SERO-4910 file (N, C-alpha, C, O; in steps of 0.05 Angstrom, whole numbers):
BEGIN
 pado doro    nc1    nc2    nc3   cac1   cac2   cac3    cc1    cc2    cc3    oc1    oc2    oc3
  Met    A   -264    462    382   -247    437    382   -262    414    393   -275    416    414
  Ala    A   -262    391    380   -275    368    389   -260    356    413   -236    358    414
  Thr    A   -275    344    432   -262    333    455   -264    303    457   -249    290    472
  Asn    A   -281    291    441   -285    262    441   -272    249    417   -281    253    394
  Thr    A   -251    234    422   -237    220    400   -252    194    395   -256    178    414
  Pro    A   -259    187    370   -272    162    363   -255    139    373   -231    139    371
  Thr    A   -268    118    383   -254     95    395   -258     69    380   -247     49    387
  Ser    A   -275     69    359   -281     44    345   -255     32    334   -238     45    323
  Ala    A   -253      5    339   -229     -9    329   -233    -20    301   -214    -30    289
  His    A   -258    -19    291   -265    -31    265   -267    -11    243   -281      9    246
  Tyr    A   -253    -16    222   -253      2    198   -255    -15    173   -249    -39    173
  Ile    A   -263     -2    152   -264    -15    126   -239     -8    110   -232     16    108
  Gly    A   -225    -28     99   -203    -23     81   -209    -34     54   -218    -57     51
  Ile    A   -204    -18     33   -209    -27      5   -184    -22    -11   -173      0    -11
  Asp    A   -176    -42    -26   -151    -41    -42   -158    -42    -72   -168    -63    -82
  Ile    A   -153    -20    -86   -158    -19   -115   -134    -28   -130   -112    -17   -127
  Gly    A   -138    -48   -147   -116    -57   -165   -124    -54   -194   -146    -47   -200
  Gly    A   -105    -59   -211   -110    -56   -240   -130    -76   -250   -144    -71   -270
  Thr    A   -133   -100   -238   -151   -120   -247   -173   -127   -227   -194   -138   -235
  Gly    A   -169   -121   -202   -189   -128   -182   -189   -107   -159   -169    -94   -154
  Ile    A   -212   -105   -146   -216    -88   -123   -226   -106   -100   -246   -119   -103
  Lys    A   -212   -105    -77   -219   -122    -55   -221   -106    -29   -207    -86    -26
  Gly    A   -238   -115    -11   -241   -101     14   -248   -120     37   -256   -143     32
  Ala    A   -245   -110     61   -252   -126     85   -255   -108    109   -246    -85    109
  Leu    A   -267   -119    130   -268   -105    156   -241   -110    169   -230   -132    168
  Val    A   -231    -90    183   -205    -92    196   -208    -85    226   -220    -64    232
  Asn    A   -198   -102    243   -197    -96    272   -169    -85    277   -150   -101    278
  Leu    A   -167    -59    281   -140    -47    284   -128    -53    311   -104    -55    313
  Glu    A   -144    -57    331   -133    -64    358   -119    -91    357    -98    -94    370
  Lys    A   -131   -110    343   -120   -136    342   -100   -139    318    -85   -158    317
  Gly    A   -101   -120    300    -83   -121    277    -90   -143    258    -72   -155    246
  Ile    A   -116   -148    254   -124   -170    237   -147   -161    218   -162   -143    224
  Val    A   -148   -175    195   -171   -172    177   -192   -192    186   -186   -216    189
  Gln    A   -217   -183    190   -238   -200    201   -255   -210    178   -263   -195    160
  Gly    A   -261   -236    179   -279   -248    159   -265   -251    132   -240   -247    130
  Ser    A   -280   -258    112   -269   -262     86   -268   -236     70   -282   -217     76
  Leu    A   -251   -236     50   -248   -212     32   -271   -212     12   -280   -232      2
  Thr    A   -280   -188      7   -300   -184    -15   -284   -174    -39   -268   -155    -37
  His    A   -288   -187    -62   -272   -182    -86   -290   -178   -110   -307   -194   -116
  Leu    A   -285   -156   -125   -299   -151   -150   -278   -143   -172   -258   -132   -165
  Pro    A   -284   -148   -197   -265   -140   -218   -264   -109   -220   -283    -95   -215
  Thr    A   -240   -100   -227   -237    -71   -233   -251    -66   -260   -245    -79   -280
  Pro    A   -269    -46   -261   -284    -41   -286   -265    -33   -308   -244    -20   -303
  Gln    A   -272    -40   -332   -257    -32   -356   -275    -18   -376   -294    -30   -385
  Pro    A   -269      7   -383   -247     23   -373   -251     31   -343   -273     33   -334
  Ala    A   -229     35   -329   -230     42   -301   -233     72   -297   -215     86   -288
  Thr    A   -257     82   -305   -263    110   -302   -269    117   -272   -276     99   -257
  Pro    A   -266    142   -264   -271    149   -236   -299    141   -227   -302    129   -205
  Ala    A   -320    146   -243   -347    140   -235   -351    110   -232   -364    101   -213
  Gln    A   -340     94   -250   -343     65   -249   -328     52   -225   -338     34   -212
  Val    A   -304     62   -220   -289     52   -198   -303     60   -171   -304     44   -153
  Ala    A   -313     85   -170   -327     93   -146   -352     75   -141   -358     70   -118
  Glu    A   -365     67   -162   -388     50   -159   -380     22   -147   -395     12   -130
  Val    A   -358     11   -156   -349    -15   -146   -341    -12   -116   -348    -29   -100
  Val    A   -328     10   -110   -320     15    -82   -345     17    -64   -345      7    -42
  Ala    A   -366     30    -75   -391     33    -60   -404      5    -56   -415      0    -35
  Gln    A   -403    -12    -77   -415    -38    -75   -401    -55    -53   -414    -68    -37
  Ile    A   -375    -54    -53   -360    -69    -33   -365    -58     -5   -369    -74     14
  Thr    A   -366    -32     -2   -372    -20     24   -400    -29     34   -403    -36     57
  Ala    A   -420    -28     16   -447    -36     24   -447    -65     32   -461    -72     52
  Glu    A   -433    -83     18   -433   -111     25   -419   -116     52   -429   -132     68
  Leu    A   -398   -101     58   -383   -105     83   -398    -94    107   -394   -104    129
  Thr    A   -415    -74    103   -430    -62    125   -458    -74    129   -471    -69    149
  Ala    A   -467    -90    110   -493   -102    112   -495   -122    136   -479   -140    138
  Gly    A   -514   -117    153   -519   -136    175   -498   -135    197   -497   -155    212
  Thr    A   -483   -114    199   -463   -112    221   -465    -85    234   -471    -65    221
  Asp    A   -461    -85    261   -460    -59    275   -432    -54    286   -429    -37    304
  Ser    A   -412    -69    276   -385    -66    286   -371    -42    274   -350    -34    284
  Val    A   -383    -30    253   -371     -7    240   -389     17    244   -413     16    237
  Asp    A   -379     39    255   -394     63    259   -405     73    232   -391     72    212
  Ala    A   -430     82    232   -443     91    207   -428    113    194   -429    117    169
  Gln    A   -413    129    209   -397    151    198   -367    146    199   -351    164    194
  Ser    A   -360    121    205   -332    114    205   -320    116    177   -332    106    158
  Pro    A   -297    129    173   -286    133    146   -277    106    135   -269     88    149
  Val    A   -278    105    109   -268     82     94   -240     88     83   -236    110     72
  Gly    A   -222     70     87   -195     73     76   -193     60     49   -201     36     46
  Val    A   -183     74     29   -181     63      1   -153     67    -10   -142     89     -8
  Thr    A   -142     46    -21   -116     49    -35   -121     57    -64   -142     51    -75
  Tyr    A   -102     70    -76   -103     78   -104    -76     72   -116    -55     79   -105
  Pro    A    -75     59   -140    -50     52   -153    -37     75   -168    -34     75   -192
  Gly    A    -30     96   -153    -17    119   -164    -11    139   -142    -16    134   -119
  Ile    A      1    161   -150      9    182   -130    -16    195   -119    -34    202   -135
  Val    A    -18    198    -93    -40    212    -80    -28    234    -62    -12    228    -44
  Ser    A    -35    259    -68    -25    281    -52    -49    297    -41    -64    310    -56
  His    A    -52    296    -14    -74    311     -1   -101    304    -14   -118    321    -18
  Gly    A   -105    278    -19   -131    269    -30   -134    273    -60   -155    266    -71
  Ile    A   -114    283    -74   -115    287   -103    -98    266   -116    -74    262   -109
  Ser    A   -109    251   -135    -94    231   -150    -78    245   -172    -89    260   -189
  Arg    A    -51    241   -172    -34    255   -190    -23    238   -213     -9    249   -231
  Ser    A    -29    213   -213    -20    196   -235    -41    174   -240    -59    170   -223
  Ala    A    -39    160   -262    -59    139   -269    -48    118   -287    -58    115   -310
  Ala    A    -27    105   -278    -13     86   -296    -31     63   -305    -30     55   -329
  Asn    A    -48     52   -287    -65     30   -295    -95     37   -292   -112     20   -292
  Met    A   -100     63   -292   -128     72   -289   -134     92   -312   -116    100   -326
  Asp    A   -160     99   -314   -167    119   -334   -154    146   -329   -151    154   -306
  Lys    A   -145    159   -350   -131    184   -347   -148    206   -334   -137    227   -326
  Ala    A   -174    202   -332   -191    222   -319   -185    224   -289   -193    243   -276
  Phe    A   -170    204   -278   -163    205   -250   -141    226   -245   -139    235   -222
  Ile    A   -126    234   -265   -104    252   -260   -114    279   -251   -131    291   -264
  Asn    A   -103    289   -229   -111    314   -216   -140    315   -206   -152    336   -204
  Leu    A   -151    292   -201   -178    290   -191   -178    289   -160   -161    276   -148
  Asp    A   -197    302   -148   -201    300   -119   -214    274   -113   -239    272   -111
  Ile    A   -198    253   -110   -208    226   -107   -221    222    -80   -240    207    -78
  Asn    A   -211    236    -60   -224    234    -33   -253    244    -35   -272    231    -25
  Asn    A   -257    266    -48   -284    278    -51   -302    260    -68   -326    256    -62
  Leu    A   -291    249    -90   -307    232   -108   -318    208    -92   -342    203    -94
  Phe    A   -301    194    -77   -310    171    -62   -328    178    -39   -347    164    -32
  Thr    A   -322    201    -26   -338    210     -3   -367    216    -12   -386    208      2
  Glu    A   -370    229    -35   -396    235    -45   -412    210    -53   -436    208    -48
  Arg    A   -398    191    -65   -412    167    -74   -419    149    -51   -441    137    -50
  Leu    A   -402    146    -31   -407    129     -8   -424    142     14   -435    129     31
  Arg    A   -425    169     13   -440    185     33   -428    180     61   -443    179     81
  Arg    A   -403    177     62   -388    175     87   -359    183     82   -351    181     59
  Pro    A   -344    191    102   -317    200     97   -299    178     85   -301    155     93
  Val    A   -283    185     65   -264    167     53   -236    179     53   -233    203     48
  Ser    A   -217    163     60   -189    172     60   -173    154     41   -171    130     46
  Val    A   -161    166     20   -147    151      0   -117    153      4   -107    174     11
  Ile    A   -103    131     -1    -74    129      2    -62    113    -21    -75     95    -31
  Asn    A    -38    120    -29    -24    105    -49    -22     75    -41    -18     70    -17
  Asp    A    -25     57    -60    -26     28    -53      0     18    -40     -1      2    -21
  Ala    A     23     27    -51     48     18    -40     52     29    -12     63     15      6
  Asp    A     44     54     -7     45     66     19     28     51     39     36     46     62
  Ala    A      4     43     30    -14     28     48     -2      1     56     -2     -6     80
  Ala    A      9    -13     37     21    -39     43     45    -36     61     50    -52     79
  Gly    A     61    -16     55     85    -11     72     78     -3    100     90    -12    119
  Leu    A     57     14    103     48     22    130     39     -3    146     45     -5    169
  Ala    A     25    -21    132     15    -45    145     38    -63    154     39    -72    177
  Glu    A     58    -67    136     80    -84    143     97    -73    166    107    -87    183
  Ala    A    100    -46    166    115    -33    187    101    -34    214    114    -37    235
  Arg    A     74    -32    214     59    -30    238     53    -58    250     56    -62    275
  Cys    A     45    -77    233     37   -103    245     47   -127    229     38   -149    233
  Gly    A     65   -123    211     76   -144    195    105   -149    202    113   -151    225
  Ala    A    122   -152    181    150   -159    185    166   -138    200    186   -144    212
  Gly    A    156   -113    199    171    -91    213    160    -83    240    169    -64    252
  Arg    A    141    -99    250    128    -92    275    149    -89    298    165   -107    302
  Gly    A    148    -66    312    166    -62    334    192    -50    326    209    -44    344
  Thr    A    198    -46    301    223    -35    292    223     -4    293    205      8    281
  Lys    A    241      7    307    244     36    309    262     47    287    277     32    275
  Gly    A    259     73    281    276     85    261    265     81    233    240     79    230
  Thr    A    282     79    213    274     79    185    270     50    175    288     33    177
  Val    A    246     45    164    240     20    151    232     25    122    215     42    117
  Leu    A    244     11    104    238     12     75    223    -13     67    232    -35     72
  Val    A    200     -9     55    185    -32     44    186    -30     14    175    -11      3
  Ile    A    198    -49      1    202    -49    -28    186    -72    -41    191    -95    -34
  Thr    A    168    -66    -58    152    -86    -71    162    -91    -99    163    -73   -116
  Leu    A    171   -115   -105    182   -123   -130    161   -138   -147    153   -160   -140
  Gly    A    152   -125   -168    131   -137   -185    134   -127   -213    155   -129   -225
  Thr    A    112   -117   -225    113   -106   -252    132    -83   -253    147    -80   -272
  Gly    A    132    -67   -232    151    -45   -227    164    -49   -200    166    -72   -190
  Ile    A    171    -27   -187    181    -28   -160    165     -8   -144    167     16   -149
  Gly    A    149    -17   -125    135      1   -107    151      5    -82    168    -12    -75
  Ser    A    147     27    -68    163     32    -44    146     47    -23    128     62    -29
  Ala    A    154     43      2    143     58     24    165     63     44    181     46     50
  Leu    A    166     88     54    186     96     73    172    102    100    154    120    101
  Ile    A    179     88    121    167     91    147    188     99    167    210     87    168
  Phe    A    182    119    183    201    127    205    186    127    231    167    142    235
  Asp    A    195    110    250    182    107    276    152    103    273    136    115    288
  Gly    A    145     86    254    117     80    250    101    100    234     77     95    229
  Gln    A    113    122    226     99    143    211    107    142    182    131    140    175
  Leu    A     88    145    164     92    143    136    103    169    124     92    191    131
  Val    A    123    167    107    131    190     90    120    183     62    132    166     49
  Pro    A     99    196     53     84    186     29     97    191      3    114    209      0
  Asn    A     89    175    -17     95    179    -45    125    181    -52    134    199    -65
  Thr    A    141    162    -41    169    162    -46    177    154    -74    197    165    -85
  Glu    A    163    136    -87    168    127   -114    198    120   -119    210    129   -138
  Leu    A    208    103   -101    237     96   -103    243     76   -125    266     70   -131
  Gly    A    222     66   -138    226     50   -162    237     66   -185    248     55   -204
  His    A    234     92   -184    243    110   -205    271    122   -198    280    140   -212
  Leu    A    283    113   -177    310    122   -171    329    114   -193    328     91   -203
  Ser    A    345    132   -203    363    127   -225    387    111   -216    403    120   -199
  Ile    A    390     87   -227    413     70   -221    428     64   -247    417     52   -265
  Asp    A    453     74   -249    469     69   -273    455     78   -299    457     65   -319
  Gly    A    441    100   -297    428    112   -320    400    101   -327    388    109   -347
  Phe    A    390     83   -310    363     72   -315    346     75   -290    356     76   -268
  Asp    A    319     78   -294    301     75   -272    306     47   -259    308     28   -274
  Ala    A    307     46   -233    313     21   -220    294     -1   -228    302    -24   -232
  Glu    A    268      5   -231    249    -16   -237    253    -28   -265    244    -50   -270
  Ile    A    266    -13   -283    271    -24   -310    290    -48   -309    287    -67   -325
  Arg    A    308    -48   -290    328    -69   -288    325    -88   -264    335   -110   -264
  Ala    A    311    -78   -243    310    -94   -218    283   -103   -210    280   -115   -188
  Ser    A    262    -98   -225    235   -108   -218    234   -138   -223    251   -150   -237
  Ala    A    214   -151   -212    210   -180   -217    205   -185   -246    214   -206   -257
  Val    A    190   -168   -260    184   -171   -288    210   -169   -305    213   -183   -325
  Ala    A    228   -151   -296    254   -149   -311    269   -175   -310    281   -184   -330
  Arg    A    269   -189   -287    282   -215   -285    270   -235   -304    284   -250   -318
  Glu    A    243   -235   -305    229   -254   -323    234   -247   -352    239   -264   -369
  Arg    A    232   -221   -358    235   -212   -386    262   -219   -397    265   -226   -421
  Glu    A    283   -216   -381    310   -221   -390    320   -249   -385    343   -256   -391
  Gly    A    303   -266   -373    311   -293   -367    334   -296   -348    351   -314   -352
  Leu    A    336   -279   -328    358   -279   -310    355   -302   -290    333   -308   -280
  Thr    A    377   -314   -283    377   -333   -260    374   -317   -235    378   -293   -234
  Trp    A    367   -331   -213    364   -317   -188    391   -304   -179    391   -283   -168
  Lys    A    412   -318   -185    439   -307   -177    445   -282   -193    455   -262   -182
  Asp    A    439   -283   -219    444   -259   -235    426   -236   -227    433   -213   -226
  Tyr    A    401   -243   -221    382   -223   -212    391   -210   -185    387   -186   -181
  Ser    A    403   -226   -168    412   -216   -142    433   -194   -145    436   -176   -128
  Val    A    448   -195   -168    468   -174   -173    454   -147   -177    464   -127   -167
  Arg    A    432   -148   -191    416   -123   -195    404   -113   -169    404    -89   -163
  Leu    A    394   -132   -153    382   -124   -128    404   -113   -109    399    -94    -94
  Gln    A    427   -125   -110    449   -115    -93    456    -86   -100    459    -70    -82
  Arg    A    457    -80   -126    462    -52   -134    441    -33   -125    447    -11   -115
  Tyr    A    416    -42   -128    393    -24   -120    392    -21    -90    390      2    -80
  Phe    A    393    -43    -75    391    -41    -46    415    -27    -33    413    -13    -13
  Ser    A    439    -30    -46    462    -15    -36    458     15    -38    466     30    -20
  Glu    A    446     23    -60    440     52    -63    420     62    -42    423     83    -31
  Leu    A    399     46    -38    379     53    -18    392     54     10    386     72     26
  Glu    A    409     35     16    422     34     41    440     59     46    440     70     68
  Phe    A    454     67     25    471     90     26    455    116     31    463    133     47
  Ile    A    432    118     18    416    143     20    401    145     46    400    166     58
  Phe    A    389    122     55    371    123     78    381    111    104    370    116    125
  Ser    A    402     95    103    412     81    127    390     69    143    387     75    167
  Pro    A    374     52    130    350     40    144    358     20    165    379      8    164
  Glu    A    340     16    184    343     -5    204    334    -32    192    343    -53    201
  Leu    A    316    -31    172    304    -56    161    294    -51    133    283    -29    127
  Ile    A    298    -70    116    286    -70     89    268    -94     87    276   -117     92
  Ile    A    243    -89     79    223   -110     76    217   -113     46    211    -93     33
  Ile    A    218   -138     36    212   -143      8    184   -154      5    178   -175     17
  Gly    A    168   -140    -11    141   -150    -17    138   -158    -46    158   -158    -61
  Gly    A    114   -165    -54    109   -174    -81    110   -205    -82    117   -218    -63
  Gly    A    103   -216   -105    102   -245   -108    128   -259   -102    128   -281    -91
  Ile    A    151   -246   -108    176   -260   -104    185   -258    -75    206   -269    -68
  Ser    A    169   -245    -58    176   -245    -29    173   -274    -18    184   -280      3
  Gln    A    159   -291    -33    156   -319    -24    179   -336    -33    180   -360    -26
  Arg    A    198   -324    -48    221   -340    -57    247   -327    -49    267   -328    -64
  Thr    A    247   -313    -26    271   -299    -18    296   -317    -14    318   -308    -15
  Asp    A    291   -343     -9    313   -361     -5    329   -365    -31    352   -375    -31
  Glu    A    317   -356    -54    331   -359    -80    351   -336    -85    369   -339   -101
  Tyr    A    347   -313    -71    365   -290    -77    376   -276    -52    398   -264    -54
  Leu    A    362   -277    -29    373   -263     -6    401   -273      3    417   -256     11
  Pro    A    407   -299      1    433   -307      9    456   -295     -7    479   -294      3
  Tyr    A    451   -284    -30    472   -272    -47    476   -242    -40    496   -231    -47
  Leu    A    458   -230    -25    459   -201    -19    478   -197      4    478   -211     25
  Lys    A    495   -176      2    514   -168     22    508   -140     30    518   -121     18
  Leu    A    492   -137     51    484   -110     61    487   -109     91    486   -129    105
  Arg    A    491    -85    102    491    -81    131    463    -84    142    460    -94    165
  Thr    A    443    -76    126    416    -75    135    403   -103    133    405   -116    113
  Pro    A    389   -112    154    373   -137    152    352   -134    130    339   -113    127
  Val    A    349   -155    114    328   -156     93    311   -180     98    320   -202    100
  Val    A    284   -175     99    266   -197    106    242   -196     87    236   -175     76
  Pro    A    228   -218     83    204   -218     66    180   -207     81    178   -208    105
  Ala    A    162   -195     65    136   -186     77    120   -209     86    124   -232     77
  Thr    A    102   -204    106     87   -226    117     57   -224    113     43   -244    115
  Leu    A     47   -200    107     17   -196    105      6   -203     78    -18   -208     76
  Arg    A     22   -203     57     14   -211     30    -11   -196     21    -11   -172     21
  Asn    A    -32   -210     12    -55   -197      0    -71   -179     18    -87   -162      9
  Glu    A    -67   -181     44    -82   -165     63    -69   -139     70    -80   -122     84
  Ala    A    -44   -135     61    -28   -112     70    -42    -86     62    -44    -67     78
  Gly    A    -50    -84     36    -62    -59     27    -88    -53     41    -93    -30     48
  Ile    A   -104    -73     47   -129    -70     61   -124    -59     89   -137    -40     98
  Tyr    A   -106    -72    103   -100    -63    131    -88    -35    131    -97    -18    147
  Gly    A    -70    -29    112    -58     -3    111    -78     19    105    -76     41    116
  Ala    A    -97     13     87   -118     32     81   -135     38    105   -142     61    111
  Ala    A   -143     17    120   -159     20    144   -144     36    165   -155     54    178
  Arg    A   -118     31    168   -102     46    187   -101     75    180   -102     93    197
  His    A    -98     81    154    -97    108    144   -123    123    150   -123    146    158
  Ala    A   -145    109    146   -172    121    152   -175    127    182   -185    148    189
  Ala    A   -165    109    199   -167    113    228   -150    138    236   -158    154    253
  Thr    A   -127    140    224   -110    163    230   -123    189    221   -122    209    236
  Ala    A   -135    189    198   -149    213    188   -172    220    206   -177    244    211
  Arg    A   -186    200    216   -209    206    233   -199    218    260   -212    237    270
  Thr    A   -178    208    270   -167    220    295   -158    248    291   -163    265    309
  Leu    A   -146    254    269   -137    282    263   -161    300    261   -159    323    271
  Leu    A   -182    291    249   -206    307    247   -219    312    274   -230    333    280
  Ala    A   -217    292    292   -230    294    318   -216    314    336   -229    326    353
  Val    A   -190    318    332   -176    337    349   -172    364    336   -161    382    348
  Ala    A   -182    367    311   -179    393    297   -198    414    309   -198    437    299
***
């Protein structure tokens, strides 16, 4: 059993998206992303080998000329799909070769350093719960991202319950994201008031199932909550996310730090 737990506060977080991959150094003690973000396009097609190469390029750029990151410090990486014990189980916006792939091992071999992969919505949710809009909130926090679909993260006392996929919760015979995503509002030309009726139905169901202490709304429309939050009637406080584009990066770095600590005490 190891007796020395790593103490470095600096980790690398990388956020893989359908069109872009971005990364940064993260100071977990201060809860901040340090310096500017490094951003490269997501390769097309987004095959495992090509994506791993971009992740390696970003890691190399972030570690060049700095000694603030341990040479063997793990890199945290988000993935836009289900991740179970380091295995990617879906690939909605990525090459189908990612399905059932040991993505942790793929990136670890390419980067020649430990890599810990987490679902992108889980990473953003973990970040918001730990140092964003949910900071200091005990009990159950739901982070719901309204965008092309509906992403979700379930946090209890600061600990993540992974891969909840609450956008696929069936509401009135439909996947929730078909009727309540931000894209659904745009596609159907709904006013904000009409859209709030859909959100009310969805959030009421979440409230009934989970009895959360807080619901955090992420995604682009989190910047326009004054357009629809006043129409919602819920027991649970609902607030906009605060970390925006940095949430996934911070959450990935936090996940890597947690994985490193677990390895140190194993």
